[in-house]
mmCIF file of the N, C-alpha and C atoms, coordinates in Angstrom:
data_MODEL
# 
_entry.id   MODEL 
# 
loop_
_atom_site.group_PDB 
_atom_site.id 
_atom_site.type_symbol 
_atom_site.label_atom_id 
_atom_site.label_alt_id 
_atom_site.label_comp_id 
_atom_site.label_asym_id 
_atom_site.label_entity_id 
_atom_site.label_seq_id 
_atom_site.pdbx_PDB_ins_code 
_atom_site.Cartn_x 
_atom_site.Cartn_y 
_atom_site.Cartn_z 
_atom_site.occupancy 
_atom_site.B_iso_or_equiv 
_atom_site.pdbx_formal_charge 
_atom_site.auth_seq_id 
_atom_site.auth_comp_id 
_atom_site.auth_asym_id 
_atom_site.auth_atom_id 
_atom_site.pdbx_PDB_model_num 
ATOM 1   N N  . MET A 1 1  ? 13.696 -8.824  -61.455 1.00 0.00 ? 1  MET A N  1 
ATOM 2   C CA . MET A 1 1  ? 13.274 -7.654  -62.342 1.00 0.00 ? 1  MET A CA 1 
ATOM 3   C C  . MET A 1 1  ? 13.486 -8.290  -63.750 1.00 0.00 ? 1  MET A C  1 
ATOM 4   N N  . ALA A 1 2  ? 12.514 -7.866  -64.518 1.00 0.00 ? 2  ALA A N  1 
ATOM 5   C CA . ALA A 1 2  ? 12.543 -8.268  -65.998 1.00 0.00 ? 2  ALA A CA 1 
ATOM 6   C C  . ALA A 1 2  ? 13.627 -7.539  -66.660 1.00 0.00 ? 2  ALA A C  1 
ATOM 7   N N  . ASP A 1 3  ? 13.980 -8.065  -67.868 1.00 0.00 ? 3  ASP A N  1 
ATOM 8   C CA . ASP A 1 3  ? 14.850 -7.225  -68.829 1.00 0.00 ? 3  ASP A CA 1 
ATOM 9   C C  . ASP A 1 3  ? 14.013 -6.244  -69.447 1.00 0.00 ? 3  ASP A C  1 
ATOM 10  N N  . TYR A 1 4  ? 13.990 -5.065  -68.905 1.00 0.00 ? 4  TYR A N  1 
ATOM 11  C CA . TYR A 1 4  ? 13.089 -3.953  -69.360 1.00 0.00 ? 4  TYR A CA 1 
ATOM 12  C C  . TYR A 1 4  ? 13.342 -3.488  -70.784 1.00 0.00 ? 4  TYR A C  1 
ATOM 13  N N  . ILE A 1 5  ? 14.709 -3.226  -71.031 1.00 0.00 ? 5  ILE A N  1 
ATOM 14  C CA . ILE A 1 5  ? 15.077 -2.432  -72.059 1.00 0.00 ? 5  ILE A CA 1 
ATOM 15  C C  . ILE A 1 5  ? 15.091 -3.210  -73.463 1.00 0.00 ? 5  ILE A C  1 
ATOM 16  N N  . LEU A 1 6  ? 15.800 -4.432  -73.349 1.00 0.00 ? 6  LEU A N  1 
ATOM 17  C CA . LEU A 1 6  ? 15.990 -5.004  -74.680 1.00 0.00 ? 6  LEU A CA 1 
ATOM 18  C C  . LEU A 1 6  ? 14.815 -5.804  -75.175 1.00 0.00 ? 6  LEU A C  1 
ATOM 19  N N  . ASN A 1 7  ? 13.980 -6.238  -74.391 1.00 0.00 ? 7  ASN A N  1 
ATOM 20  C CA . ASN A 1 7  ? 12.845 -7.007  -74.722 1.00 0.00 ? 7  ASN A CA 1 
ATOM 21  C C  . ASN A 1 7  ? 11.485 -6.403  -74.450 1.00 0.00 ? 7  ASN A C  1 
ATOM 22  N N  . ASP A 1 8  ? 11.277 -5.129  -74.622 1.00 0.00 ? 8  ASP A N  1 
ATOM 23  C CA . ASP A 1 8  ? 10.196 -4.490  -74.219 1.00 0.00 ? 8  ASP A CA 1 
ATOM 24  C C  . ASP A 1 8  ? 9.711  -3.473  -75.291 1.00 0.00 ? 8  ASP A C  1 
ATOM 25  N N  . ASP A 1 9  ? 8.412  -3.600  -75.566 1.00 0.00 ? 9  ASP A N  1 
ATOM 26  C CA . ASP A 1 9  ? 7.793  -2.749  -76.639 1.00 0.00 ? 9  ASP A CA 1 
ATOM 27  C C  . ASP A 1 9  ? 7.032  -1.531  -76.084 1.00 0.00 ? 9  ASP A C  1 
ATOM 28  N N  . ARG A 1 10 ? 6.992  -1.368  -74.707 1.00 0.00 ? 10 ARG A N  1 
ATOM 29  C CA . ARG A 1 10 ? 6.295  -0.242  -74.082 1.00 0.00 ? 10 ARG A CA 1 
ATOM 30  C C  . ARG A 1 10 ? 7.003  1.081   -74.363 1.00 0.00 ? 10 ARG A C  1 
ATOM 31  N N  . ASP A 1 11 ? 6.347  2.135   -74.061 1.00 0.00 ? 11 ASP A N  1 
ATOM 32  C CA . ASP A 1 11 ? 6.989  3.452   -74.145 1.00 0.00 ? 11 ASP A CA 1 
ATOM 33  C C  . ASP A 1 11 ? 8.072  3.513   -73.022 1.00 0.00 ? 11 ASP A C  1 
ATOM 34  N N  . ALA A 1 12 ? 9.075  4.323   -73.398 1.00 0.00 ? 12 ALA A N  1 
ATOM 35  C CA . ALA A 1 12 ? 10.190 4.516   -72.503 1.00 0.00 ? 12 ALA A CA 1 
ATOM 36  C C  . ALA A 1 12 ? 9.712  5.102   -71.152 1.00 0.00 ? 12 ALA A C  1 
ATOM 37  N N  . LYS A 1 13 ? 8.715  5.983   -71.237 1.00 0.00 ? 13 LYS A N  1 
ATOM 38  C CA . LYS A 1 13 ? 8.201  6.607   -69.935 1.00 0.00 ? 13 LYS A CA 1 
ATOM 39  C C  . LYS A 1 13 ? 7.721  5.552   -69.027 1.00 0.00 ? 13 LYS A C  1 
ATOM 40  N N  . ASP A 1 14 ? 6.956  4.464   -69.582 1.00 0.00 ? 14 ASP A N  1 
ATOM 41  C CA . ASP A 1 14 ? 6.408  3.485   -68.789 1.00 0.00 ? 14 ASP A CA 1 
ATOM 42  C C  . ASP A 1 14 ? 7.514  2.536   -68.182 1.00 0.00 ? 14 ASP A C  1 
ATOM 43  N N  . ILE A 1 15 ? 8.543  2.369   -68.853 1.00 0.00 ? 15 ILE A N  1 
ATOM 44  C CA . ILE A 1 15 ? 9.705  1.550   -68.312 1.00 0.00 ? 15 ILE A CA 1 
ATOM 45  C C  . ILE A 1 15 ? 10.364 2.321   -67.340 1.00 0.00 ? 15 ILE A C  1 
ATOM 46  N N  . LEU A 1 16 ? 10.554 3.601   -67.494 1.00 0.00 ? 16 LEU A N  1 
ATOM 47  C CA . LEU A 1 16 ? 11.147 4.503   -66.470 1.00 0.00 ? 16 LEU A CA 1 
ATOM 48  C C  . LEU A 1 16 ? 10.313 4.390   -65.100 1.00 0.00 ? 16 LEU A C  1 
ATOM 49  N N  . ILE A 1 17 ? 9.014  4.529   -65.318 1.00 0.00 ? 17 ILE A N  1 
ATOM 50  C CA . ILE A 1 17 ? 8.180  4.477   -64.095 1.00 0.00 ? 17 ILE A CA 1 
ATOM 51  C C  . ILE A 1 17 ? 8.264  3.171   -63.320 1.00 0.00 ? 17 ILE A C  1 
ATOM 52  N N  . GLU A 1 18 ? 8.288  2.090   -64.144 1.00 0.00 ? 18 GLU A N  1 
ATOM 53  C CA . GLU A 1 18 ? 8.460  0.817   -63.552 1.00 0.00 ? 18 GLU A CA 1 
ATOM 54  C C  . GLU A 1 18 ? 9.816  0.591   -62.886 1.00 0.00 ? 18 GLU A C  1 
ATOM 55  N N  . LEU A 1 19 ? 10.853 1.083   -63.481 1.00 0.00 ? 19 LEU A N  1 
ATOM 56  C CA . LEU A 1 19 ? 12.154 1.035   -62.885 1.00 0.00 ? 19 LEU A CA 1 
ATOM 57  C C  . LEU A 1 19 ? 12.067 1.816   -61.486 1.00 0.00 ? 19 LEU A C  1 
ATOM 58  N N  . ARG A 1 20 ? 11.580 2.953   -61.557 1.00 0.00 ? 20 ARG A N  1 
ATOM 59  C CA . ARG A 1 20 ? 11.626 3.846   -60.337 1.00 0.00 ? 20 ARG A CA 1 
ATOM 60  C C  . ARG A 1 20 ? 10.777 3.102   -59.256 1.00 0.00 ? 20 ARG A C  1 
ATOM 61  N N  . GLU A 1 21 ? 9.661  2.629   -59.607 1.00 0.00 ? 21 GLU A N  1 
ATOM 62  C CA . GLU A 1 21 ? 8.732  1.980   -58.620 1.00 0.00 ? 21 GLU A CA 1 
ATOM 63  C C  . GLU A 1 21 ? 9.432  0.641   -58.062 1.00 0.00 ? 21 GLU A C  1 
ATOM 64  N N  . SER A 1 22 ? 10.253 0.017   -58.914 1.00 0.00 ? 22 SER A N  1 
ATOM 65  C CA . SER A 1 22 ? 11.108 -1.138  -58.287 1.00 0.00 ? 22 SER A CA 1 
ATOM 66  C C  . SER A 1 22 ? 11.933 -0.868  -57.291 1.00 0.00 ? 22 SER A C  1 
ATOM 67  N N  . THR A 1 23 ? 12.392 0.348   -57.275 1.00 0.00 ? 23 THR A N  1 
ATOM 68  C CA . THR A 1 23 ? 13.333 0.862   -56.124 1.00 0.00 ? 23 THR A CA 1 
ATOM 69  C C  . THR A 1 23 ? 12.618 1.079   -54.748 1.00 0.00 ? 23 THR A C  1 
ATOM 70  N N  . GLY A 1 24 ? 11.382 1.294   -54.843 1.00 0.00 ? 24 GLY A N  1 
ATOM 71  C CA . GLY A 1 24 ? 10.497 1.610   -53.779 1.00 0.00 ? 24 GLY A CA 1 
ATOM 72  C C  . GLY A 1 24 ? 10.674 3.100   -53.387 1.00 0.00 ? 24 GLY A C  1 
ATOM 73  N N  . MET A 1 25 ? 11.147 3.908   -54.353 1.00 0.00 ? 25 MET A N  1 
ATOM 74  C CA . MET A 1 25 ? 11.306 5.315   -54.045 1.00 0.00 ? 25 MET A CA 1 
ATOM 75  C C  . MET A 1 25 ? 10.167 6.141   -54.828 1.00 0.00 ? 25 MET A C  1 
ATOM 76  N N  . ASN A 1 26 ? 9.764  7.230   -54.139 1.00 0.00 ? 26 ASN A N  1 
ATOM 77  C CA . ASN A 1 26 ? 8.851  8.133   -54.917 1.00 0.00 ? 26 ASN A CA 1 
ATOM 78  C C  . ASN A 1 26 ? 9.748  8.985   -55.922 1.00 0.00 ? 26 ASN A C  1 
ATOM 79  N N  . ARG A 1 27 ? 9.140  9.751   -56.680 1.00 0.00 ? 27 ARG A N  1 
ATOM 80  C CA . ARG A 1 27 ? 9.835  10.546  -57.732 1.00 0.00 ? 27 ARG A CA 1 
ATOM 81  C C  . ARG A 1 27 ? 11.021 11.379  -57.151 1.00 0.00 ? 27 ARG A C  1 
ATOM 82  N N  . HIS A 1 28 ? 10.588 12.065  -55.982 1.00 0.00 ? 28 HIS A N  1 
ATOM 83  C CA . HIS A 1 28 ? 11.540 12.998  -55.368 1.00 0.00 ? 28 HIS A CA 1 
ATOM 84  C C  . HIS A 1 28 ? 12.700 12.361  -54.834 1.00 0.00 ? 28 HIS A C  1 
ATOM 85  N N  . GLN A 1 29 ? 12.624 11.162  -54.151 1.00 0.00 ? 29 GLN A N  1 
ATOM 86  C CA . GLN A 1 29 ? 13.642 10.374  -53.523 1.00 0.00 ? 29 GLN A CA 1 
ATOM 87  C C  . GLN A 1 29 ? 14.582 9.836   -54.750 1.00 0.00 ? 29 GLN A C  1 
ATOM 88  N N  . PHE A 1 30 ? 13.870 9.326   -55.751 1.00 0.00 ? 30 PHE A N  1 
ATOM 89  C CA . PHE A 1 30 ? 14.541 8.763   -56.863 1.00 0.00 ? 30 PHE A CA 1 
ATOM 90  C C  . PHE A 1 30 ? 15.515 9.786   -57.538 1.00 0.00 ? 30 PHE A C  1 
ATOM 91  N N  . CYS A 1 31 ? 14.952 11.039  -57.687 1.00 0.00 ? 31 CYS A N  1 
ATOM 92  C CA . CYS A 1 31 ? 15.729 12.058  -58.296 1.00 0.00 ? 31 CYS A CA 1 
ATOM 93  C C  . CYS A 1 31 ? 16.921 12.456  -57.506 1.00 0.00 ? 31 CYS A C  1 
ATOM 94  N N  . GLU A 1 32 ? 16.743 12.585  -56.249 1.00 0.00 ? 32 GLU A N  1 
ATOM 95  C CA . GLU A 1 32 ? 17.840 12.922  -55.235 1.00 0.00 ? 32 GLU A CA 1 
ATOM 96  C C  . GLU A 1 32 ? 18.850 11.844  -55.225 1.00 0.00 ? 32 GLU A C  1 
ATOM 97  N N  . TYR A 1 33 ? 18.433 10.558  -55.161 1.00 0.00 ? 33 TYR A N  1 
ATOM 98  C CA . TYR A 1 33 ? 19.387 9.454   -55.064 1.00 0.00 ? 33 TYR A CA 1 
ATOM 99  C C  . TYR A 1 33 ? 20.244 9.385   -56.306 1.00 0.00 ? 33 TYR A C  1 
ATOM 100 N N  . PHE A 1 34 ? 19.624 9.450   -57.530 1.00 0.00 ? 34 PHE A N  1 
ATOM 101 C CA . PHE A 1 34 ? 20.403 9.197   -58.645 1.00 0.00 ? 34 PHE A CA 1 
ATOM 102 C C  . PHE A 1 34 ? 20.823 10.611  -59.214 1.00 0.00 ? 34 PHE A C  1 
ATOM 103 N N  . GLU A 1 35 ? 20.655 11.694  -58.529 1.00 0.00 ? 35 GLU A N  1 
ATOM 104 C CA . GLU A 1 35 ? 21.078 13.020  -59.017 1.00 0.00 ? 35 GLU A CA 1 
ATOM 105 C C  . GLU A 1 35 ? 20.639 13.409  -60.333 1.00 0.00 ? 35 GLU A C  1 
ATOM 106 N N  . ILE A 1 36 ? 19.343 13.254  -60.597 1.00 0.00 ? 36 ILE A N  1 
ATOM 107 C CA . ILE A 1 36 ? 18.676 13.618  -61.767 1.00 0.00 ? 36 ILE A CA 1 
ATOM 108 C C  . ILE A 1 36 ? 17.772 14.858  -61.396 1.00 0.00 ? 36 ILE A C  1 
ATOM 109 N N  . PRO A 1 37 ? 17.791 15.934  -62.178 1.00 0.00 ? 37 PRO A N  1 
ATOM 110 C CA . PRO A 1 37 ? 16.837 16.940  -61.916 1.00 0.00 ? 37 PRO A CA 1 
ATOM 111 C C  . PRO A 1 37 ? 15.339 16.450  -61.917 1.00 0.00 ? 37 PRO A C  1 
ATOM 112 N N  . TYR A 1 38 ? 14.565 16.865  -60.834 1.00 0.00 ? 38 TYR A N  1 
ATOM 113 C CA . TYR A 1 38 ? 13.222 16.470  -60.699 1.00 0.00 ? 38 TYR A CA 1 
ATOM 114 C C  . TYR A 1 38 ? 12.382 16.762  -61.910 1.00 0.00 ? 38 TYR A C  1 
ATOM 115 N N  . MET A 1 39 ? 12.461 17.938  -62.452 1.00 0.00 ? 39 MET A N  1 
ATOM 116 C CA . MET A 1 39 ? 11.702 18.290  -63.639 1.00 0.00 ? 39 MET A CA 1 
ATOM 117 C C  . MET A 1 39 ? 11.973 17.426  -64.952 1.00 0.00 ? 39 MET A C  1 
ATOM 118 N N  . THR A 1 40 ? 13.287 17.043  -65.007 1.00 0.00 ? 40 THR A N  1 
ATOM 119 C CA . THR A 1 40 ? 13.599 16.093  -65.998 1.00 0.00 ? 40 THR A CA 1 
ATOM 120 C C  . THR A 1 40 ? 12.883 14.757  -65.941 1.00 0.00 ? 40 THR A C  1 
ATOM 121 N N  . VAL A 1 41 ? 12.933 14.112  -64.765 1.00 0.00 ? 41 VAL A N  1 
ATOM 122 C CA . VAL A 1 41 ? 12.230 12.918  -64.556 1.00 0.00 ? 41 VAL A CA 1 
ATOM 123 C C  . VAL A 1 41 ? 10.608 13.122  -64.700 1.00 0.00 ? 41 VAL A C  1 
ATOM 124 N N  . SER A 1 42 ? 10.149 14.184  -64.107 1.00 0.00 ? 42 SER A N  1 
ATOM 125 C CA . SER A 1 42 ? 8.833  14.562  -64.285 1.00 0.00 ? 42 SER A CA 1 
ATOM 126 C C  . SER A 1 42 ? 8.315  14.628  -65.693 1.00 0.00 ? 42 SER A C  1 
ATOM 127 N N  . ASP A 1 43 ? 9.046  15.369  -66.553 1.00 0.00 ? 43 ASP A N  1 
ATOM 128 C CA . ASP A 1 43 ? 8.805  15.420  -68.002 1.00 0.00 ? 43 ASP A CA 1 
ATOM 129 C C  . ASP A 1 43 ? 8.877  14.139  -68.630 1.00 0.00 ? 43 ASP A C  1 
ATOM 130 N N  . TRP A 1 44 ? 9.841  13.339  -68.261 1.00 0.00 ? 44 TRP A N  1 
ATOM 131 C CA . TRP A 1 44 ? 9.938  11.987  -68.944 1.00 0.00 ? 44 TRP A CA 1 
ATOM 132 C C  . TRP A 1 44 ? 8.726  11.158  -68.627 1.00 0.00 ? 44 TRP A C  1 
ATOM 133 N N  . GLU A 1 45 ? 8.359  11.204  -67.325 1.00 0.00 ? 45 GLU A N  1 
ATOM 134 C CA . GLU A 1 45 ? 7.235  10.373  -66.882 1.00 0.00 ? 45 GLU A CA 1 
ATOM 135 C C  . GLU A 1 45 ? 5.937  10.759  -67.386 1.00 0.00 ? 45 GLU A C  1 
ATOM 136 N N  . HIS A 1 46 ? 5.707  11.932  -67.729 1.00 0.00 ? 46 HIS A N  1 
ATOM 137 C CA . HIS A 1 46 ? 4.532  12.544  -68.219 1.00 0.00 ? 46 HIS A CA 1 
ATOM 138 C C  . HIS A 1 46 ? 4.482  12.658  -69.685 1.00 0.00 ? 46 HIS A C  1 
ATOM 139 N N  . GLY A 1 47 ? 5.584  12.138  -70.360 1.00 0.00 ? 47 GLY A N  1 
ATOM 140 C CA . GLY A 1 47 ? 5.611  12.067  -71.817 1.00 0.00 ? 47 GLY A CA 1 
ATOM 141 C C  . GLY A 1 47 ? 5.851  13.379  -72.507 1.00 0.00 ? 47 GLY A C  1 
ATOM 142 N N  . LYS A 1 48 ? 6.304  14.373  -71.744 1.00 0.00 ? 48 LYS A N  1 
ATOM 143 C CA . LYS A 1 48 ? 6.552  15.668  -72.206 1.00 0.00 ? 48 LYS A CA 1 
ATOM 144 C C  . LYS A 1 48 ? 7.839  15.770  -72.974 1.00 0.00 ? 48 LYS A C  1 
ATOM 145 N N  . LYS A 1 49 ? 8.891  14.883  -72.533 1.00 0.00 ? 49 LYS A N  1 
ATOM 146 C CA . LYS A 1 49 ? 10.172 14.705  -73.159 1.00 0.00 ? 49 LYS A CA 1 
ATOM 147 C C  . LYS A 1 49 ? 10.473 13.261  -73.335 1.00 0.00 ? 49 LYS A C  1 
ATOM 148 N N  . ARG A 1 50 ? 11.224 12.752  -74.269 1.00 0.00 ? 50 ARG A N  1 
ATOM 149 C CA . ARG A 1 50 ? 11.522 11.338  -74.417 1.00 0.00 ? 50 ARG A CA 1 
ATOM 150 C C  . ARG A 1 50 ? 12.739 10.966  -73.595 1.00 0.00 ? 50 ARG A C  1 
ATOM 151 N N  . VAL A 1 51 ? 12.744 9.907   -72.973 1.00 0.00 ? 51 VAL A N  1 
ATOM 152 C CA . VAL A 1 51 ? 13.770 9.281   -72.204 1.00 0.00 ? 51 VAL A CA 1 
ATOM 153 C C  . VAL A 1 51 ? 14.678 8.676   -73.251 1.00 0.00 ? 51 VAL A C  1 
ATOM 154 N N  . PRO A 1 52 ? 16.061 9.041   -73.206 1.00 0.00 ? 52 PRO A N  1 
ATOM 155 C CA . PRO A 1 52 ? 16.952 8.465   -74.172 1.00 0.00 ? 52 PRO A CA 1 
ATOM 156 C C  . PRO A 1 52 ? 17.129 6.948   -73.744 1.00 0.00 ? 52 PRO A C  1 
ATOM 157 N N  . LYS A 1 53 ? 17.110 6.012   -74.825 1.00 0.00 ? 53 LYS A N  1 
ATOM 158 C CA . LYS A 1 53 ? 17.292 4.675   -74.663 1.00 0.00 ? 53 LYS A CA 1 
ATOM 159 C C  . LYS A 1 53 ? 18.560 4.316   -73.883 1.00 0.00 ? 53 LYS A C  1 
ATOM 160 N N  . TYR A 1 54 ? 19.613 4.943   -74.154 1.00 0.00 ? 54 TYR A N  1 
ATOM 161 C CA . TYR A 1 54 ? 20.886 4.641   -73.555 1.00 0.00 ? 54 TYR A CA 1 
ATOM 162 C C  . TYR A 1 54 ? 20.809 4.988   -72.072 1.00 0.00 ? 54 TYR A C  1 
ATOM 163 N N  . PHE A 1 55 ? 20.092 5.988   -71.712 1.00 0.00 ? 55 PHE A N  1 
ATOM 164 C CA . PHE A 1 55 ? 19.867 6.313   -70.325 1.00 0.00 ? 55 PHE A CA 1 
ATOM 165 C C  . PHE A 1 55 ? 19.172 5.237   -69.558 1.00 0.00 ? 55 PHE A C  1 
ATOM 166 N N  . LEU A 1 56 ? 18.016 4.715   -70.207 1.00 0.00 ? 56 LEU A N  1 
ATOM 167 C CA . LEU A 1 56 ? 17.280 3.649   -69.671 1.00 0.00 ? 56 LEU A CA 1 
ATOM 168 C C  . LEU A 1 56 ? 18.244 2.355   -69.329 1.00 0.00 ? 56 LEU A C  1 
ATOM 169 N N  . ARG A 1 57 ? 19.065 2.084   -70.413 1.00 0.00 ? 57 ARG A N  1 
ATOM 170 C CA . ARG A 1 57 ? 19.892 0.936   -70.211 1.00 0.00 ? 57 ARG A CA 1 
ATOM 171 C C  . ARG A 1 57 ? 20.827 1.061   -69.028 1.00 0.00 ? 57 ARG A C  1 
ATOM 172 N N  . LEU A 1 58 ? 21.468 2.209   -68.901 1.00 0.00 ? 58 LEU A N  1 
ATOM 173 C CA . LEU A 1 58 ? 22.318 2.587   -67.734 1.00 0.00 ? 58 LEU A CA 1 
ATOM 174 C C  . LEU A 1 58 ? 21.615 2.570   -66.552 1.00 0.00 ? 58 LEU A C  1 
ATOM 175 N N  . LEU A 1 59 ? 20.431 3.139   -66.443 1.00 0.00 ? 59 LEU A N  1 
ATOM 176 C CA . LEU A 1 59 ? 19.643 3.105   -65.264 1.00 0.00 ? 59 LEU A CA 1 
ATOM 177 C C  . LEU A 1 59 ? 19.332 1.787   -64.836 1.00 0.00 ? 59 LEU A C  1 
ATOM 178 N N  . GLU A 1 60 ? 18.770 0.964   -65.776 1.00 0.00 ? 60 GLU A N  1 
ATOM 179 C CA . GLU A 1 60 ? 18.428 -0.385  -65.438 1.00 0.00 ? 60 GLU A CA 1 
ATOM 180 C C  . GLU A 1 60 ? 19.518 -1.177  -64.844 1.00 0.00 ? 60 GLU A C  1 
ATOM 181 N N  . TYR A 1 61 ? 20.719 -1.057  -65.441 1.00 0.00 ? 61 TYR A N  1 
ATOM 182 C CA . TYR A 1 61 ? 21.900 -1.699  -64.919 1.00 0.00 ? 61 TYR A CA 1 
ATOM 183 C C  . TYR A 1 61 ? 22.306 -1.250  -63.619 1.00 0.00 ? 61 TYR A C  1 
ATOM 184 N N  . TYR A 1 62 ? 22.048 0.011   -63.324 1.00 0.00 ? 62 TYR A N  1 
ATOM 185 C CA . TYR A 1 62 ? 22.573 0.609   -61.916 1.00 0.00 ? 62 TYR A CA 1 
ATOM 186 C C  . TYR A 1 62 ? 21.562 0.145   -60.869 1.00 0.00 ? 62 TYR A C  1 
ATOM 187 N N  . VAL A 1 63 ? 20.265 0.142   -61.321 1.00 0.00 ? 63 VAL A N  1 
ATOM 188 C CA . VAL A 1 63 ? 19.219 -0.350  -60.306 1.00 0.00 ? 63 VAL A CA 1 
ATOM 189 C C  . VAL A 1 63 ? 19.397 -1.856  -59.985 1.00 0.00 ? 63 VAL A C  1 
ATOM 190 N N  . ARG A 1 64 ? 19.681 -2.643  -61.119 1.00 0.00 ? 64 ARG A N  1 
ATOM 191 C CA . ARG A 1 64 ? 19.970 -4.123  -60.694 1.00 0.00 ? 64 ARG A CA 1 
ATOM 192 C C  . ARG A 1 64 ? 21.134 -4.222  -59.857 1.00 0.00 ? 64 ARG A C  1 
ATOM 193 N N  . MET A 1 65 ? 22.158 -3.584  -60.098 1.00 0.00 ? 65 MET A N  1 
ATOM 194 C CA . MET A 1 65 ? 23.359 -3.737  -59.274 1.00 0.00 ? 65 MET A CA 1 
ATOM 195 C C  . MET A 1 65 ? 23.101 -3.342  -57.893 1.00 0.00 ? 65 MET A C  1 
ATOM 196 N N  . GLU A 1 66 ? 22.407 -2.224  -57.672 1.00 0.00 ? 66 GLU A N  1 
ATOM 197 C CA . GLU A 1 66 ? 21.946 -1.840  -56.374 1.00 0.00 ? 66 GLU A CA 1 
ATOM 198 C C  . GLU A 1 66 ? 21.198 -2.843  -55.550 1.00 0.00 ? 66 GLU A C  1 
ATOM 199 N N  . GLN A 1 67 ? 20.278 -3.419  -56.342 1.00 0.00 ? 67 GLN A N  1 
ATOM 200 C CA . GLN A 1 67 ? 19.382 -4.551  -55.644 1.00 0.00 ? 67 GLN A CA 1 
ATOM 201 C C  . GLN A 1 67 ? 20.171 -5.729  -55.340 1.00 0.00 ? 67 GLN A C  1 
ATOM 202 N N  . MET A 1 68 ? 21.160 -6.010  -56.174 1.00 0.00 ? 68 MET A N  1 
ATOM 203 C CA . MET A 1 68 ? 21.920 -7.359  -55.964 1.00 0.00 ? 68 MET A CA 1 
ATOM 204 C C  . MET A 1 68 ? 22.885 -7.030  -54.790 1.00 0.00 ? 68 MET A C  1 
ATOM 205 N N  . ASP A 1 69 ? 23.388 -5.749  -54.682 1.00 0.00 ? 69 ASP A N  1 
ATOM 206 C CA . ASP A 1 69 ? 24.316 -5.396  -53.558 1.00 0.00 ? 69 ASP A CA 1 
ATOM 207 C C  . ASP A 1 69 ? 23.473 -5.460  -52.265 1.00 0.00 ? 69 ASP A C  1 
ATOM 208 N N  . LYS A 1 70 ? 22.280 -4.964  -52.268 1.00 0.00 ? 70 LYS A N  1 
ATOM 209 C CA . LYS A 1 70 ? 21.423 -4.987  -51.151 1.00 0.00 ? 70 LYS A CA 1 
ATOM 210 C C  . LYS A 1 70 ? 21.125 -6.440  -50.703 1.00 0.00 ? 70 LYS A C  1 
ATOM 211 N N  . GLU A 1 71 ? 20.779 -7.302  -51.630 1.00 0.00 ? 71 GLU A N  1 
ATOM 212 C CA . GLU A 1 71 ? 20.505 -8.724  -51.334 1.00 0.00 ? 71 GLU A CA 1 
ATOM 213 C C  . GLU A 1 71 ? 21.653 -9.345  -50.786 1.00 0.00 ? 71 GLU A C  1 
ATOM 214 N N  . LYS A 1 72 ? 22.780 -9.174  -51.301 1.00 0.00 ? 72 LYS A N  1 
ATOM 215 C CA . LYS A 1 72 ? 24.049 -9.827  -50.841 1.00 0.00 ? 72 LYS A CA 1 
ATOM 216 C C  . LYS A 1 72 ? 24.290 -9.335  -49.329 1.00 0.00 ? 72 LYS A C  1 
ATOM 217 N N  . GLY A 1 73 ? 24.046 -7.971  -49.082 1.00 0.00 ? 73 GLY A N  1 
ATOM 218 C CA . GLY A 1 73 ? 24.193 -7.451  -47.690 1.00 0.00 ? 73 GLY A CA 1 
ATOM 219 C C  . GLY A 1 73 ? 23.352 -8.159  -46.763 1.00 0.00 ? 73 GLY A C  1 
ATOM 220 N N  . GLU A 1 74 ? 22.081 -8.409  -47.157 1.00 0.00 ? 74 GLU A N  1 
ATOM 221 C CA . GLU A 1 74 ? 21.079 -8.965  -46.271 1.00 0.00 ? 74 GLU A CA 1 
ATOM 222 C C  . GLU A 1 74 ? 21.428 -10.465 -46.016 1.00 0.00 ? 74 GLU A C  1 
ATOM 223 N N  . GLN A 1 75 ? 22.052 -11.126 -47.107 1.00 0.00 ? 75 GLN A N  1 
ATOM 224 C CA . GLN A 1 75 ? 22.402 -12.543 -46.897 1.00 0.00 ? 75 GLN A CA 1 
ATOM 225 C C  . GLN A 1 75 ? 23.581 -12.651 -45.931 1.00 0.00 ? 75 GLN A C  1 
ATOM 226 N N  . ASN A 1 76 ? 24.523 -11.709 -46.071 1.00 0.00 ? 76 ASN A N  1 
ATOM 227 C CA . ASN A 1 76 ? 25.669 -11.745 -45.216 1.00 0.00 ? 76 ASN A CA 1 
ATOM 228 C C  . ASN A 1 76 ? 25.304 -11.332 -43.791 1.00 0.00 ? 76 ASN A C  1 
ATOM 229 N N  . ASN A 1 77 ? 24.404 -10.590 -43.585 1.00 0.00 ? 77 ASN A N  1 
ATOM 230 C CA . ASN A 1 77 ? 23.972 -10.184 -42.238 1.00 0.00 ? 77 ASN A CA 1 
ATOM 231 C C  . ASN A 1 77 ? 23.214 -11.321 -41.594 1.00 0.00 ? 77 ASN A C  1 
ATOM 232 N N  . GLY A 1 78 ? 22.525 -12.128 -42.418 1.00 0.00 ? 78 GLY A N  1 
ATOM 233 C CA . GLY A 1 78 ? 21.894 -13.316 -41.886 1.00 0.00 ? 78 GLY A CA 1 
ATOM 234 C C  . GLY A 1 78 ? 22.805 -14.502 -41.497 1.00 0.00 ? 78 GLY A C  1 
ATOM 235 N N  . LYS A 1 79 ? 23.979 -14.510 -42.001 1.00 0.00 ? 79 LYS A N  1 
ATOM 236 C CA . LYS A 1 79 ? 24.982 -15.505 -41.694 1.00 0.00 ? 79 LYS A CA 1 
ATOM 237 C C  . LYS A 1 79 ? 25.711 -15.359 -40.458 1.00 0.00 ? 79 LYS A C  1 
ATOM 238 N N  . LYS A 1 80 ? 25.685 -14.158 -39.896 1.00 0.00 ? 80 LYS A N  1 
ATOM 239 C CA . LYS A 1 80 ? 26.456 -13.881 -38.670 1.00 0.00 ? 80 LYS A CA 1 
ATOM 240 C C  . LYS A 1 80 ? 25.835 -14.535 -37.480 1.00 0.00 ? 80 LYS A C  1 
# 
């Protein structure tokens, strides 16, 4: 996954969409998993409200850590 937040000139909504899509979740699943109100994410993705940069940084970090944990788990399962 690219370093979305610090080195990206795209709109925050586009970064959010790419982060969500990188998880393989649809909007409903994403909202449920991260406990974010559906309408909030919908408004962010449609540009009705701005996504706070600090939130994107935290979300990017969390998504990366989740993906790393998943990869480690898959590697450990393959060693057995």
